[in-house]
PARO-556230 format. One line per field, with one value per residue (C-alpha): residue in three letters; chain; x, y, z. Coordinates in Angstrom, 2 decimals, padded with zeros to 5 digits. Layout:
BEGIN
code <- c(ALA | ...)
unit <- c(A | ...)
x <- c(X | ...)
y <- c(Y | ...)
z <- c(Z | ...)
//
This chain:
BEGIN
code <- c(MET | LYS | ASN | THR | LEU | ILE | VAL | LYS | PRO | LYS | THR | ILE | GLU | GLN | LEU | GLU | ALA | LEU | LYS | THR | PHE | LEU | SER | ALA | PHE | LYS | ILE | ASP | PHE | SER | LEU | SER | ASN | LYS | GLU | GLU | GLU | ILE | SER | VAL | ALA | LYS | GLU | ASP | LYS | SER | PRO | TYR | ASN | PRO | GLU | PHE | VAL | ALA | LYS | ILE | LEU | LYS | SER | GLN | GLU | GLU | ARG | LYS | ALA | GLY | LYS | GLY | LYS | VAL | VAL | THR | ILE | GLU | GLU | LEU | GLU | ALA | LYS | LEU | CYS | LYS)
unit <- c(A | A | A | A | A | A | A | A | A | A | A | A | A | A | A | A | A | A | A | A | A | A | A | A | A | A | A | A | A | A | A | A | A | A | A | A | A | A | A | A | A | A | A | A | A | A | A | A | A | A | A | A | A | A | A | A | A | A | A | A | A | A | A | A | A | A | A | A | A | A | A | A | A | A | A | A | A | A | A | A | A | A)
x <- c(080.51 | 081.09 | 082.19 | 083.92 | 086.96 | 088.25 | 091.99 | 093.63 | 097.60 | 099.69 | 103.09 | 103.95 | 105.45 | 102.27 | 100.40 | 102.83 | 102.54 | 098.80 | 098.99 | 101.44 | 099.42 | 096.11 | 097.83 | 099.24 | 095.71 | 094.34 | 091.96 | 090.54 | 091.10 | 091.15 | 093.24 | 091.60 | 094.24 | 092.19 | 094.27 | 091.63 | 091.33 | 094.92 | 097.65 | 100.20 | 103.21 | 102.02 | 101.20 | 104.62 | 106.42 | 109.78 | 109.65 | 113.58 | 115.15 | 115.78 | 119.16 | 120.07 | 118.85 | 120.93 | 123.87 | 123.46 | 122.82 | 125.82 | 128.01 | 126.56 | 127.50 | 131.03 | 131.71 | 130.31 | 132.99 | 135.90 | 136.15 | 136.44 | 138.59 | 138.58 | 138.84 | 139.16 | 137.40 | 140.66 | 141.36 | 137.84 | 137.89 | 141.32 | 140.00 | 136.50 | 138.12 | 140.95)
y <- c(136.08 | 134.07 | 130.44 | 128.02 | 126.07 | 123.41 | 122.59 | 119.79 | 120.19 | 117.35 | 119.15 | 122.58 | 123.33 | 122.90 | 124.90 | 127.83 | 127.56 | 127.79 | 130.90 | 132.73 | 131.95 | 133.16 | 136.41 | 137.01 | 137.00 | 138.85 | 136.07 | 136.15 | 132.86 | 131.50 | 128.62 | 126.13 | 124.70 | 122.14 | 118.74 | 116.50 | 118.67 | 119.38 | 117.27 | 118.38 | 117.72 | 114.16 | 113.50 | 114.78 | 111.56 | 110.84 | 107.99 | 107.57 | 105.38 | 107.48 | 105.83 | 106.97 | 110.38 | 110.64 | 109.67 | 112.18 | 114.86 | 113.80 | 114.01 | 117.46 | 118.93 | 117.18 | 119.03 | 122.32 | 121.85 | 121.32 | 117.66 | 115.74 | 115.29 | 117.04 | 114.51 | 115.52 | 113.80 | 112.30 | 110.74 | 109.51 | 107.82 | 106.21 | 104.54 | 103.64 | 102.18 | 099.88)
z <- c(107.67 | 110.71 | 110.48 | 113.14 | 112.11 | 114.41 | 113.91 | 116.04 | 115.61 | 116.72 | 117.53 | 118.78 | 115.53 | 113.79 | 116.37 | 116.12 | 112.21 | 112.59 | 114.86 | 112.68 | 109.36 | 111.16 | 112.39 | 109.09 | 107.57 | 110.42 | 111.32 | 114.89 | 116.81 | 120.15 | 121.66 | 123.84 | 126.31 | 127.96 | 128.45 | 127.16 | 123.94 | 123.41 | 124.59 | 122.20 | 124.19 | 125.02 | 121.37 | 119.99 | 120.54 | 118.30 | 115.94 | 116.93 | 119.52 | 122.56 | 123.16 | 119.42 | 120.16 | 123.18 | 121.38 | 118.68 | 121.03 | 123.05 | 120.02 | 119.14 | 122.54 | 122.10 | 118.82 | 120.35 | 123.07 | 120.55 | 121.03 | 117.99 | 114.94 | 111.43 | 108.51 | 104.95 | 102.19 | 101.13 | 104.29 | 104.84 | 101.24 | 102.18 | 105.35 | 103.54 | 100.26 | 101.36)
//
């Protein structure tokens, strides 16, 4: 039996998941990478504000670098519940 299934993933994650799935079931597939057919990178737009994302990423890097302050739950509750 030879059928054709056309799938259009919208993100790189979806594409990778599909490739893994097809390989696991030993299903032959080919990938067309024409710009007009698949523009995964262009379609993969974040719904988040870029400034917000930049702040979060900066904070994560600062935390990895050892910057920041460890706060216990008790300290947090004391500051929030004044």
